[in-house]
C-alpha positions as CSV (number, residue, x, y, z in Angstrom):
1,X,-32.0,51.5,37.5
2,X,-34.0,50.3,34.6
3,X,-31.4,51.9,32.3
4,X,-28.6,50.0,34.0
5,X,-30.5,46.6,33.7
6,X,-31.3,47.4,30.1
7,X,-27.7,48.3,29.3
8,X,-26.5,45.1,31.1
9,X,-29.0,43.0,29.1
10,X,-27.8,44.6,25.8
11,X,-24.2,44.0,26.7
12,X,-25.0,40.3,27.6
13,X,-26.9,39.9,24.4
14,X,-24.0,41.3,22.4
15,X,-21.5,39.0,24.2
16,X,-23.7,36.0,23.5
17,X,-24.1,37.0,19.8
18,X,-20.3,37.5,19.5
19,X,-19.7,34.1,21.2
20,X,-22.2,32.4,18.8
21,X,-20.5,34.1,15.8
22,X,-17.0,33.0,17.0
23,X,-18.3,29.4,17.4
24,X,-19.9,29.4,14.0
25,X,-16.7,30.7,12.4
26,X,-14.8,27.9,14.2
27,X,-17.3,25.4,12.7
28,X,-17.0,26.9,9.2
29,X,-13.2,26.7,9.4
30,X,-13.4,23.1,10.7
31,X,-15.7,22.2,7.8
32,X,-13.3,23.9,5.3
33,X,-10.3,22.0,6.8
34,X,-12.1,18.6,6.6
35,X,-13.3,19.1,3.1
36,X,-9.8,19.5,1.8
37,X,-8.0,16.1,1.6
38,X,-4.7,16.0,3.5
39,X,-1.8,14.2,2.0
40,X,0.2,11.9,4.2
41,X,2.1,8.7,3.7
42,X,0.2,5.7,4.7
43,X,1.9,3.2,7.0
44,X,0.8,-0.4,6.2
45,X,0.0,-2.8,8.9
46,X,1.8,-5.5,6.8
47,X,5.3,-4.2,7.6
48,X,8.0,-6.8,7.9
49,X,11.5,-6.0,9.2
50,X,14.0,-6.0,6.4
51,X,16.1,-8.7,8.1
52,X,13.1,-11.1,8.2
53,X,12.4,-10.5,4.5
54,X,16.1,-11.1,3.6
55,X,16.1,-14.4,5.5
56,X,12.9,-15.6,3.7
57,X,14.1,-14.5,0.3
58,X,17.4,-16.3,0.8
59,X,15.5,-19.4,2.0
60,X,13.4,-19.3,-1.2
61,X,16.5,-18.8,-3.4
62,X,18.2,-21.7,-1.7
63,X,15.2,-24.0,-2.1
64,X,14.9,-23.2,-5.8
65,X,18.5,-23.9,-6.3
66,X,18.3,-27.1,-4.3
67,X,15.3,-28.4,-6.3
68,X,15.9,-26.9,-9.8
69,X,19.6,-26.1,-9.9
70,X,18.8,-22.5,-10.6
71,X,16.7,-19.6,-9.2
72,X,14.4,-19.0,-12.2
73,X,12.6,-16.0,-10.8
74,X,13.8,-13.8,-7.9
75,X,11.4,-10.9,-8.2
76,X,9.0,-9.0,-10.5
77,X,9.2,-5.3,-11.3
78,X,5.6,-3.9,-11.7
79,X,4.4,-0.6,-13.1
80,X,2.5,1.6,-10.7
81,X,-0.1,2.2,-13.4
82,X,-0.8,-1.5,-13.5
83,X,-1.4,-1.6,-9.7
84,X,-3.6,1.5,-9.9
85,X,-5.7,-0.1,-12.6
86,X,-6.0,-3.4,-10.8
87,X,-7.2,-1.6,-7.7
88,X,-9.7,0.5,-9.6
89,X,-7.9,3.8,-8.8
90,X,-8.7,6.4,-11.4
91,X,-6.0,7.9,-13.6
92,X,-5.6,11.4,-12.4
93,X,-3.2,14.3,-13.2
94,X,-1.0,15.0,-11.5
95,X,-0.2,11.5,-10.5
96,X,-0.9,10.6,-6.9
97,X,2.0,8.2,-6.4
98,X,5.6,8.8,-5.7
99,X,7.3,5.8,-7.3
100,X,6.6,4.6,-10.9
101,X,7.4,1.0,-10.1
102,X,7.4,-1.6,-7.3
103,X,9.4,-4.8,-7.0
104,X,7.8,-8.0,-5.6
105,X,10.4,-10.4,-4.2
106,X,9.6,-14.1,-3.7
107,X,10.3,-15.6,-0.3
108,X,9.6,-18.7,1.8
109,X,9.3,-18.7,5.6
110,X,10.4,-21.3,8.1
111,X,7.1,-23.2,7.6
112,X,7.7,-23.4,3.8
113,X,4.9,-20.9,3.2
114,X,5.5,-18.6,0.1
115,X,5.9,-14.9,0.7
116,X,5.7,-11.9,-1.5
117,X,7.6,-8.8,-0.4
118,X,7.0,-5.4,-2.0
119,X,9.3,-2.4,-2.1
120,X,9.2,0.8,-4.2
121,X,11.7,1.2,-7.0
122,X,13.4,4.4,-8.3
123,X,14.7,4.8,-11.8
124,X,13.4,1.7,-13.4
125,X,12.5,1.8,-17.2
126,X,10.9,-1.4,-18.4
127,X,10.4,0.1,-21.9
128,X,14.1,0.7,-22.5
129,X,16.3,-1.8,-24.5
130,X,17.9,-3.2,-22.5
131,X,15.5,-2.8,-19.5
132,X,16.7,-0.6,-16.6
133,X,16.2,-2.3,-13.3
134,X,16.3,0.8,-11.1
135,X,17.1,0.8,-7.4
136,X,15.0,-0.6,-4.5
137,X,13.9,1.9,-2.0
138,X,13.9,0.4,1.5
139,X,11.2,2.1,3.5
140,X,11.5,3.3,7.1
141,X,8.8,3.4,9.7
142,X,8.2,6.2,12.2
143,X,10.9,4.7,14.4
144,X,13.5,4.7,11.6
145,X,13.4,0.9,11.3
146,X,13.8,-0.5,7.7
147,X,10.9,-2.6,6.4
148,X,9.3,-4.1,3.3
149,X,5.6,-5.0,2.8
150,X,4.4,-8.5,3.1
151,X,1.1,-8.3,1.3
152,X,0.2,-11.9,0.6
153,X,-2.4,-14.4,1.4
154,X,-1.4,-17.3,-1.0
155,X,-3.8,-19.3,-2.9
156,X,-5.3,-22.0,-2.5
157,X,-6.5,-20.6,0.8
158,X,-7.6,-17.4,-0.9
159,X,-8.4,-18.6,-4.5
160,X,-11.4,-17.6,-6.5
161,X,-12.1,-21.1,-7.9
162,X,-14.5,-19.7,-10.4
163,X,-11.8,-17.5,-12.0
164,X,-10.7,-18.4,-15.6
165,X,-7.1,-18.2,-14.2
166,X,-7.7,-20.9,-11.6
167,X,-6.9,-24.5,-12.2
168,X,-6.5,-27.3,-9.7
169,X,-4.2,-30.3,-9.7
170,X,-7.0,-32.7,-10.6
171,X,-7.7,-31.0,-13.9
172,X,-4.0,-30.6,-14.5
173,X,-3.5,-34.4,-13.9
174,X,-6.4,-35.2,-16.2
175,X,-5.1,-33.1,-19.0
176,X,-1.6,-34.7,-18.7
177,X,-3.1,-38.2,-18.8
178,X,-5.2,-37.4,-21.9
179,X,-2.1,-36.6,-23.9
């Protein structure tokens, strides 16, 4: 009887040891998986349906033409490296971004608030003579709906008034009157 109890205790101990080992292996694998960064496309919370952006861009263009007789600037094409530098993202090889450029379109909503819409650009070459504009890439969300990014909070509401790039209308008015 003692031998049976002893054998049962040894079997239980072995089963417990095996279970602990299996659990430890799971934890090691879990740690290995979490230490390796996963690559996935981020989805911004600032998605705007393409149709809304188109309406606001058209409104901006119409206002410019109404006031100035022309649309002086419709959009800016920006190097990805410039954005990376501004955001403080280190230069790494291989590059961690898919598109070499983005385009920022100017718009105006129904409340006459300025908008800035971003979209990736393929095939642009701003160093070429003449410059190559490239093609806008209209993004799609998980539901397949087309969107652009509305990433703005216009100044003066968000201005750094201590910046050497900031000026207000009062100082501008003073400088005009001094001439």
